[in-house]
mmCIF file as gemmi writes it, N, C-alpha and C atoms, coordinates in Angstrom:
data_model
loop_
_atom_site.group_PDB
_atom_site.id
_atom_site.type_symbol
_atom_site.label_atom_id
_atom_site.label_alt_id
_atom_site.label_comp_id
_atom_site.label_asym_id
_atom_site.label_entity_id
_atom_site.label_seq_id
_atom_site.pdbx_PDB_ins_code
_atom_site.Cartn_x
_atom_site.Cartn_y
_atom_site.Cartn_z
_atom_site.occupancy
_atom_site.B_iso_or_equiv
_atom_site.pdbx_formal_charge
_atom_site.auth_seq_id
_atom_site.auth_asym_id
_atom_site.pdbx_PDB_model_num
ATOM 1 N N . MET Axp A 1 ? 0.843 -1.165 0 1 0 ? 1 A 1
ATOM 2 C CA . MET Axp A 1 ? 0 0 0 1 0 ? 1 A 1
ATOM 3 C C . MET Axp A 1 ? 0.893 1.234 0 1 0 ? 1 A 1
ATOM 4 N N . ARG Axp A 2 ? 0.547 2.161 -0.843 1 0 ? 2 A 1
ATOM 5 C CA . ARG Axp A 2 ? 1.273 3.423 -0.892 1 0 ? 2 A 1
ATOM 6 C C . ARG Axp A 2 ? 0.42 4.508 -0.247 1 0 ? 2 A 1
ATOM 7 N N . VAL Axp A 3 ? 1.064 5.349 0.544 1 0 ? 3 A 1
ATOM 8 C CA . VAL Axp A 3 ? 0.396 6.504 1.14 1 0 ? 3 A 1
ATOM 9 C C . VAL Axp A 3 ? 1.221 7.741 0.816 1 0 ? 3 A 1
ATOM 10 N N . ILE Axp A 4 ? 0.551 8.873 0.78 1 0 ? 4 A 1
ATOM 11 C CA . ILE Axp A 4 ? 1.221 10.145 0.512 1 0 ? 4 A 1
ATOM 12 C C . ILE Axp A 4 ? 1.137 10.99 1.776 1 0 ? 4 A 1
ATOM 13 N N . ILE Axp A 5 ? 2.278 11.509 2.194 1 0 ? 5 A 1
ATOM 14 C CA . ILE Axp A 5 ? 2.28 12.363 3.382 1 0 ? 5 A 1
ATOM 15 C C . ILE Axp A 5 ? 1.696 13.716 2.999 1 0 ? 5 A 1
ATOM 16 N N . ASP Axp A 6 ? 0.564 14.036 3.594 1 0 ? 6 A 1
ATOM 17 C CA . ASP Axp A 6 ? -0.113 15.299 3.328 1 0 ? 6 A 1
ATOM 18 C C . ASP Axp A 6 ? 0.493 16.415 4.168 1 0 ? 6 A 1
ATOM 19 N N . ARG Axp A 7 ? 0.66 16.125 5.459 1 0 ? 7 A 1
ATOM 20 C CA . ARG Axp A 7 ? 1.193 17.134 6.372 1 0 ? 7 A 1
ATOM 21 C C . ARG Axp A 7 ? 1.558 16.465 7.699 1 0 ? 7 A 1
ATOM 22 N N . PHE Axp A 8 ? 2.244 17.216 8.532 1 0 ? 8 A 1
ATOM 23 C CA . PHE Axp A 8 ? 2.567 16.765 9.88 1 0 ? 8 A 1
ATOM 24 C C . PHE Axp A 8 ? 1.787 17.612 10.875 1 0 ? 8 A 1
ATOM 25 N N . GLU Axp A 9 ? 1.223 16.95 11.865 1 0 ? 9 A 1
ATOM 26 C CA . GLU Axp A 9 ? 0.515 17.624 12.955 1 0 ? 9 A 1
ATOM 27 C C . GLU Axp A 9 ? 1.093 17.102 14.262 1 0 ? 9 A 1
ATOM 28 N N . GLY Axp A 10 ? 1.999 17.871 14.835 1 0 ? 10 A 1
ATOM 29 C CA . GLY Axp A 10 ? 2.637 17.444 16.081 1 0 ? 10 A 1
ATOM 30 C C . GLY Axp A 10 ? 3.404 16.151 15.882 1 0 ? 10 A 1
ATOM 31 N N . GLU Axp A 11 ? 3.044 15.132 16.642 1 0 ? 11 A 1
ATOM 32 C CA . GLU Axp A 11 ? 3.747 13.851 16.584 1 0 ? 11 A 1
ATOM 33 C C . GLU Axp A 11 ? 3.173 12.911 15.529 1 0 ? 11 A 1
ATOM 34 N N . TYR Axp A 12 ? 2.276 13.418 14.69 1 0 ? 12 A 1
ATOM 35 C CA . TYR Axp A 12 ? 1.627 12.565 13.695 1 0 ? 12 A 1
ATOM 36 C C . TYR Axp A 12 ? 1.809 13.094 12.285 1 0 ? 12 A 1
ATOM 37 N N . ALA Axp A 13 ? 1.848 12.159 11.35 1 0 ? 13 A 1
ATOM 38 C CA . ALA Axp A 13 ? 1.816 12.493 9.935 1 0 ? 13 A 1
ATOM 39 C C . ALA Axp A 13 ? 0.412 12.17 9.447 1 0 ? 13 A 1
ATOM 40 N N . VAL Axp A 14 ? -0.184 13.119 8.751 1 0 ? 14 A 1
ATOM 41 C CA . VAL Axp A 14 ? -1.486 12.88 8.14 1 0 ? 14 A 1
ATOM 42 C C . VAL Axp A 14 ? -1.193 12.377 6.732 1 0 ? 14 A 1
ATOM 43 N N . VAL Axp A 15 ? -1.665 11.174 6.435 1 0 ? 15 A 1
ATOM 44 C CA . VAL Axp A 15 ? -1.36 10.563 5.143 1 0 ? 15 A 1
ATOM 45 C C . VAL Axp A 15 ? -2.642 10.292 4.369 1 0 ? 15 A 1
ATOM 46 N N . GLU Axp A 16 ? -2.517 10.384 3.049 1 0 ? 16 A 1
ATOM 47 C CA . GLU Axp A 16 ? -3.638 10.055 2.176 1 0 ? 16 A 1
ATOM 48 C C . GLU Axp A 16 ? -3.472 8.617 1.708 1 0 ? 16 A 1
ATOM 49 N N . LEU Axp A 17 ? -4.497 7.815 1.939 1 0 ? 17 A 1
ATOM 50 C CA . LEU Axp A 17 ? -4.476 6.416 1.531 1 0 ? 17 A 1
ATOM 51 C C . LEU Axp A 17 ? -4.841 6.3 0.056 1 0 ? 17 A 1
ATOM 52 N N . GLU Axp A 18 ? -4.655 5.117 -0.497 1 0 ? 18 A 1
ATOM 53 C CA . GLU Axp A 18 ? -4.917 4.896 -1.915 1 0 ? 18 A 1
ATOM 54 C C . GLU Axp A 18 ? -6.363 5.185 -2.304 1 0 ? 18 A 1
ATOM 55 N N . ASP Axp A 19 ? -7.291 5.023 -1.361 1 0 ? 19 A 1
ATOM 56 C CA . ASP Axp A 19 ? -8.702 5.276 -1.67 1 0 ? 19 A 1
ATOM 57 C C . ASP Axp A 19 ? -9.097 6.74 -1.46 1 0 ? 19 A 1
ATOM 58 N N . GLY Axp A 20 ? -8.119 7.582 -1.126 1 0 ? 20 A 1
ATOM 59 C CA . GLY Axp A 20 ? -8.374 9 -0.944 1 0 ? 20 A 1
ATOM 60 C C . GLY Axp A 20 ? -8.71 9.405 0.475 1 0 ? 20 A 1
ATOM 61 N N . SER Axp A 21 ? -8.934 8.438 1.351 1 0 ? 21 A 1
ATOM 62 C CA . SER Axp A 21 ? -9.219 8.763 2.745 1 0 ? 21 A 1
ATOM 63 C C . SER Axp A 21 ? -7.921 9.141 3.461 1 0 ? 21 A 1
ATOM 64 N N . MET Axp A 22 ? -8.068 9.759 4.609 1 0 ? 22 A 1
ATOM 65 C CA . MET Axp A 22 ? -6.912 10.223 5.366 1 0 ? 22 A 1
ATOM 66 C C . MET Axp A 22 ? -6.747 9.381 6.626 1 0 ? 22 A 1
ATOM 67 N N . ALA Axp A 23 ? -5.509 9.262 7.084 1 0 ? 23 A 1
ATOM 68 C CA . ALA Axp A 23 ? -5.207 8.51 8.3 1 0 ? 23 A 1
ATOM 69 C C . ALA Axp A 23 ? -4.017 9.171 8.986 1 0 ? 23 A 1
ATOM 70 N N . TYR Axp A 24 ? -3.824 8.814 10.243 1 0 ? 24 A 1
ATOM 71 C CA . TYR Axp A 24 ? -2.702 9.333 11.026 1 0 ? 24 A 1
ATOM 72 C C . TYR Axp A 24 ? -1.692 8.215 11.266 1 0 ? 24 A 1
ATOM 73 N N . LEU Axp A 25 ? -0.423 8.535 11.103 1 0 ? 25 A 1
ATOM 74 C CA . LEU Axp A 25 ? 0.673 7.632 11.45 1 0 ? 25 A 1
ATOM 75 C C . LEU Axp A 25 ? 1.598 8.384 12.403 1 0 ? 25 A 1
ATOM 76 N N . ALA Axp A 26 ? 2.197 7.655 13.31 1 0 ? 26 A 1
ATOM 77 C CA . ALA Axp A 26 ? 3.178 8.281 14.195 1 0 ? 26 A 1
ATOM 78 C C . ALA Axp A 26 ? 4.349 8.78 13.35 1 0 ? 26 A 1
ATOM 79 N N . ALA Axp A 27 ? 4.668 10.043 13.479 1 0 ? 27 A 1
ATOM 80 C CA . ALA Axp A 27 ? 5.743 10.642 12.686 1 0 ? 27 A 1
ATOM 81 C C . ALA Axp A 27 ? 7.082 9.959 12.935 1 0 ? 27 A 1
ATOM 82 N N . LYS Axp A 28 ? 7.28 9.412 14.149 1 0 ? 28 A 1
ATOM 83 C CA . LYS Axp A 28 ? 8.559 8.763 14.448 1 0 ? 28 A 1
ATOM 84 C C . LYS Axp A 28 ? 8.765 7.503 13.606 1 0 ? 28 A 1
ATOM 85 N N . LEU Axp A 29 ? 7.699 6.986 12.981 1 0 ? 29 A 1
ATOM 86 C CA . LEU Axp A 29 ? 7.836 5.836 12.087 1 0 ? 29 A 1
ATOM 87 C C . LEU Axp A 29 ? 8.319 6.244 10.701 1 0 ? 29 A 1
ATOM 88 N N . LEU Axp A 30 ? 8.419 7.548 10.465 1 0 ? 30 A 1
ATOM 89 C CA . LEU Axp A 30 ? 8.769 8.059 9.141 1 0 ? 30 A 1
ATOM 90 C C . LEU Axp A 30 ? 9.974 8.995 9.205 1 0 ? 30 A 1
ATOM 91 N N . PRO Axp A 31 ? 11.095 8.529 9.753 1 0 ? 31 A 1
ATOM 92 C CA . PRO Axp A 31 ? 12.249 9.428 9.885 1 0 ? 31 A 1
ATOM 93 C C . PRO Axp A 31 ? 12.721 9.928 8.519 1 0 ? 31 A 1
ATOM 94 N N . GLY Axp A 32 ? 12.917 11.215 8.424 1 0 ? 32 A 1
ATOM 95 C CA . GLY Axp A 32 ? 13.415 11.812 7.189 1 0 ? 32 A 1
ATOM 96 C C . GLY Axp A 32 ? 12.352 12.061 6.14 1 0 ? 32 A 1
ATOM 97 N N . ALA Axp A 33 ? 11.128 11.635 6.382 1 0 ? 33 A 1
ATOM 98 C CA . ALA Axp A 33 ? 10.062 11.834 5.401 1 0 ? 33 A 1
ATOM 99 C C . ALA Axp A 33 ? 9.564 13.273 5.461 1 0 ? 33 A 1
ATOM 100 N N . ARG Axp A 34 ? 9.077 13.747 4.306 1 0 ? 34 A 1
ATOM 101 C CA . ARG Axp A 34 ? 8.595 15.117 4.211 1 0 ? 34 A 1
ATOM 102 C C . ARG Axp A 34 ? 7.224 15.138 3.553 1 0 ? 34 A 1
ATOM 103 N N . GLU Axp A 35 ? 6.555 16.264 3.67 1 0 ? 35 A 1
ATOM 104 C CA . GLU Axp A 35 ? 5.264 16.428 3.01 1 0 ? 35 A 1
ATOM 105 C C . GLU Axp A 35 ? 5.415 16.147 1.521 1 0 ? 35 A 1
ATOM 106 N N . GLY Axp A 36 ? 4.476 15.388 0.973 1 0 ? 36 A 1
ATOM 107 C CA . GLY Axp A 36 ? 4.512 15.046 -0.444 1 0 ? 36 A 1
ATOM 108 C C . GLY Axp A 36 ? 5.208 13.733 -0.744 1 0 ? 36 A 1
ATOM 109 N N . ASP Axp A 37 ? 5.962 13.207 0.209 1 0 ? 37 A 1
ATOM 110 C CA . ASP Axp A 37 ? 6.646 11.93 -0.017 1 0 ? 37 A 1
ATOM 111 C C . ASP Axp A 37 ? 5.633 10.793 -0.12 1 0 ? 37 A 1
ATOM 112 N N . VAL Axp A 38 ? 5.95 9.845 -0.975 1 0 ? 38 A 1
ATOM 113 C CA . VAL Axp A 38 ? 5.158 8.624 -1.1 1 0 ? 38 A 1
ATOM 114 C C . VAL Axp A 38 ? 5.849 7.556 -0.262 1 0 ? 38 A 1
ATOM 115 N N . VAL Axp A 39 ? 5.082 6.919 0.609 1 0 ? 39 A 1
ATOM 116 C CA . VAL Axp A 39 ? 5.625 5.905 1.514 1 0 ? 39 A 1
ATOM 117 C C . VAL Axp A 39 ? 4.97 4.574 1.188 1 0 ? 39 A 1
ATOM 118 N N . LEU Axp A 40 ? 5.778 3.543 1.07 1 0 ? 40 A 1
ATOM 119 C CA . LEU Axp A 40 ? 5.286 2.196 0.798 1 0 ? 40 A 1
ATOM 120 C C . LEU Axp A 40 ? 5.191 1.437 2.116 1 0 ? 40 A 1
ATOM 121 N N . ILE Axp A 41 ? 4.007 0.913 2.407 1 0 ? 41 A 1
ATOM 122 C CA . ILE Axp A 41 ? 3.791 0.117 3.616 1 0 ? 41 A 1
ATOM 123 C C . ILE Axp A 41 ? 3.573 -1.32 3.175 1 0 ? 41 A 1
ATOM 124 N N . THR Axp A 42 ? 4.403 -2.229 3.683 1 0 ? 42 A 1
ATOM 125 C CA . THR Axp A 42 ? 4.3 -3.636 3.291 1 0 ? 42 A 1
ATOM 126 C C . THR Axp A 42 ? 4.258 -4.528 4.527 1 0 ? 42 A 1
ATOM 127 N N . VAL Axp A 43 ? 3.761 -5.719 4.322 1 0 ? 43 A 1
ATOM 128 C CA . VAL Axp A 43 ? 3.768 -6.741 5.364 1 0 ? 43 A 1
ATOM 129 C C . VAL Axp A 43 ? 4.913 -7.693 5.037 1 0 ? 43 A 1
ATOM 130 N N . ASP Axp A 44 ? 5.794 -7.929 5.988 1 0 ? 44 A 1
ATOM 131 C CA . ASP Axp A 44 ? 6.919 -8.841 5.792 1 0 ? 44 A 1
ATOM 132 C C . ASP Axp A 44 ? 6.474 -10.24 6.22 1 0 ? 44 A 1
ATOM 133 N N . HIS Axp A 45 ? 5.952 -10.998 5.265 1 0 ? 45 A 1
ATOM 134 C CA . HIS Axp A 45 ? 5.397 -12.318 5.564 1 0 ? 45 A 1
ATOM 135 C C . HIS Axp A 45 ? 6.462 -13.297 6.067 1 0 ? 45 A 1
ATOM 136 N N . GLU Axp A 46 ? 7.673 -13.226 5.524 1 0 ? 46 A 1
ATOM 137 C CA . GLU Axp A 46 ? 8.742 -14.133 5.959 1 0 ? 46 A 1
ATOM 138 C C . GLU Axp A 46 ? 9.125 -13.87 7.413 1 0 ? 46 A 1
ATOM 139 N N . ALA Axp A 47 ? 9.284 -12.606 7.773 1 0 ? 47 A 1
ATOM 140 C CA . ALA Axp A 47 ? 9.632 -12.267 9.158 1 0 ? 47 A 1
ATOM 141 C C . ALA Axp A 47 ? 8.496 -12.642 10.106 1 0 ? 47 A 1
ATOM 142 N N . THR Axp A 48 ? 7.267 -12.472 9.656 1 0 ? 48 A 1
ATOM 143 C CA . THR Axp A 48 ? 6.114 -12.847 10.476 1 0 ? 48 A 1
ATOM 144 C C . THR Axp A 48 ? 6.113 -14.346 10.737 1 0 ? 48 A 1
ATOM 145 N N . ALA Axp A 49 ? 6.373 -15.136 9.7 1 0 ? 49 A 1
ATOM 146 C CA . ALA Axp A 49 ? 6.398 -16.596 9.851 1 0 ? 49 A 1
ATOM 147 C C . ALA Axp A 49 ? 7.512 -17.023 10.81 1 0 ? 49 A 1
ATOM 148 N N . ARG Axp A 50 ? 8.703 -16.408 10.693 1 0 ? 50 A 1
ATOM 149 C CA . ARG Axp A 50 ? 9.811 -16.732 11.603 1 0 ? 50 A 1
ATOM 150 C C . ARG Axp A 50 ? 9.438 -16.402 13.046 1 0 ? 50 A 1
ATOM 151 N N . ARG Axp A 51 ? 8.807 -15.255 13.241 1 0 ? 51 A 1
ATOM 152 C CA . ARG Axp A 51 ? 8.413 -14.832 14.585 1 0 ? 51 A 1
ATOM 153 C C . ARG Axp A 51 ? 7.381 -15.792 15.167 1 0 ? 51 A 1
ATOM 154 N N . LYS Axp A 52 ? 6.387 -16.168 14.371 1 0 ? 52 A 1
ATOM 155 C CA . LYS Axp A 52 ? 5.365 -17.105 14.842 1 0 ? 52 A 1
ATOM 156 C C . LYS Axp A 52 ? 5.986 -18.447 15.222 1 0 ? 52 A 1
ATOM 157 N N . LYS Axp A 53 ? 6.924 -18.918 14.405 1 0 ? 53 A 1
ATOM 158 C CA . LYS Axp A 53 ? 7.574 -20.197 14.679 1 0 ? 53 A 1
ATOM 159 C C . LYS Axp A 53 ? 8.359 -20.13 15.989 1 0 ? 53 A 1
ATOM 160 N N . ARG Axp A 54 ? 9.062 -19.025 16.197 1 0 ? 54 A 1
ATOM 161 C CA . ARG Axp A 54 ? 9.841 -18.855 17.429 1 0 ? 54 A 1
ATOM 162 C C . ARG Axp A 54 ? 8.919 -18.816 18.643 1 0 ? 54 A 1
ATOM 163 N N . ILE Axp A 55 ? 7.832 -18.085 18.54 1 0 ? 55 A 1
ATOM 164 C CA . ILE Axp A 55 ? 6.9 -17.974 19.664 1 0 ? 55 A 1
ATOM 165 C C . ILE Axp A 55 ? 6.229 -19.312 19.945 1 0 ? 55 A 1
ATOM 166 N N . GLN Axp A 56 ? 5.873 -20.052 18.903 1 0 ? 56 A 1
ATOM 167 C CA . GLN Axp A 56 ? 5.28 -21.378 19.099 1 0 ? 56 A 1
ATOM 168 C C . GLN Axp A 56 ? 6.25 -22.292 19.836 1 0 ? 56 A 1
ATOM 169 N N . GLY Axp A 57 ? 7.522 -22.208 19.484 1 0 ? 57 A 1
ATOM 170 C CA . GLY Axp A 57 ? 8.537 -23.004 20.17 1 0 ? 57 A 1
ATOM 171 C C . GLY Axp A 57 ? 8.64 -22.641 21.641 1 0 ? 57 A 1
ATOM 172 N N . LEU Axp A 58 ? 8.58 -21.349 21.93 1 0 ? 58 A 1
ATOM 173 C CA . LEU Axp A 58 ? 8.624 -20.909 23.328 1 0 ? 58 A 1
ATOM 174 C C . LEU Axp A 58 ? 7.412 -21.413 24.096 1 0 ? 58 A 1
ATOM 175 N N . TRP Axp A 59 ? 6.227 -21.346 23.508 1 0 ? 59 A 1
ATOM 176 C CA . TRP Axp A 59 ? 5.019 -21.84 24.165 1 0 ? 59 A 1
ATOM 177 C C . TRP Axp A 59 ? 5.101 -23.344 24.406 1 0 ? 59 A 1
ATOM 178 N N . GLN Axp A 60 ? 5.656 -24.067 23.452 1 0 ? 60 A 1
ATOM 179 C CA . GLN Axp A 60 ? 5.811 -25.515 23.628 1 0 ? 60 A 1
ATOM 180 C C . GLN Axp A 60 ? 6.742 -25.809 24.794 1 0 ? 60 A 1
ATOM 181 N N . ARG Axp A 61 ? 7.826 -25.043 24.896 1 0 ? 61 A 1
ATOM 182 C CA . ARG Axp A 61 ? 8.76 -25.237 26.008 1 0 ? 61 A 1
ATOM 183 C C . ARG Axp A 61 ? 8.084 -24.949 27.335 1 0 ? 61 A 1
ATOM 184 N N . VAL Axp A 62 ? 7.294 -23.901 27.386 1 0 ? 62 A 1
ATOM 185 C CA . VAL Axp A 62 ? 6.581 -23.562 28.621 1 0 ? 62 A 1
ATOM 186 C C . VAL Axp A 62 ? 5.591 -24.665 28.962 1 0 ? 62 A 1
ATOM 187 N N . ALA Axp A 63 ? 4.844 -25.13 27.973 1 0 ? 63 A 1
ATOM 188 C CA . ALA Axp A 63 ? 3.835 -26.168 28.2 1 0 ? 63 A 1
ATOM 189 C C . ALA Axp A 63 ? 4.465 -27.476 28.664 1 0 ? 63 A 1
ATOM 190 N N . GLN Axp A 64 ? 5.68 -27.756 28.218 1 0 ? 64 A 1
ATOM 191 C CA . GLN Axp A 64 ? 6.364 -28.991 28.582 1 0 ? 64 A 1
ATOM 192 C C . GLN Axp A 64 ? 7.179 -28.83 29.863 1 0 ? 64 A 1
ATOM 193 N N . GLY Axp A 65 ? 7.185 -27.644 30.436 1 0 ? 65 A 1
ATOM 194 C CA . GLY Axp A 65 ? 7.921 -27.412 31.672 1 0 ? 65 A 1
ATOM 195 C C . GLY Axp A 65 ? 9.415 -27.292 31.473 1 0 ? 65 A 1
ATOM 196 N N . LYS Axp A 66 ? 9.886 -27.092 30.245 1 0 ? 66 A 1
ATOM 197 C CA . LYS Axp A 66 ? 11.324 -27.005 29.978 1 0 ? 66 A 1
ATOM 198 C C . LYS Axp A 66 ? 11.868 -25.602 30.174 1 0 ? 66 A 1
ATOM 199 N N . ASN Axp A 67 ? 11.03 -24.696 30.584 1 0 ? 67 A 1
ATOM 200 C CA . ASN Axp A 67 ? 11.469 -23.324 30.774 1 0 ? 67 A 1
ATOM 201 C C . ASN Axp A 67 ? 11.912 -23.07 32.211 1 0 ? 67 A 1
ATOM 202 N N . GLU Axp A 68 ? 11.871 -24.103 33.053 1 0 ? 68 A 1
ATOM 203 C CA . GLU Axp A 68 ? 12.253 -23.947 34.452 1 0 ? 68 A 1
ATOM 204 C C . GLU Axp A 68 ? 13.768 -23.869 34.585 1 0 ? 68 A 1
ATOM 205 N N . LYS Axp A 69 ? 14.227 -22.959 35.441 1 0 ? 69 A 1
ATOM 206 C CA . LYS Axp A 69 ? 15.669 -22.843 35.69 1 0 ? 69 A 1
ATOM 207 C C . LYS Axp A 69 ? 16.047 -23.807 36.791 1 0 ? 69 A 1
ATOM 208 N N . LYS Axp A 70 ? 17.204 -24.426 36.639 1 0 ? 70 A 1
ATOM 209 C CA . LYS Axp A 70 ? 17.675 -25.4 37.631 1 0 ? 70 A 1
ATOM 210 C C . LYS Axp A 70 ? 18.758 -24.801 38.469 1 0 ? 70 A 1
């Protein structure tokens, strides 16, 4: 999804979405961005899958009692 930075209001950037509606994003997520810049927002599916796998492993360890310190 591409958004266009319309303006900054305090700690927020007001961005125009692809459908023309407006939304607020935390300005700290857009370091160096300026009014008029086009920002690409993507979902990192590979990183998400790695994170889910790691968390599932941690839950399995907890469920099996292997997380106890000796």
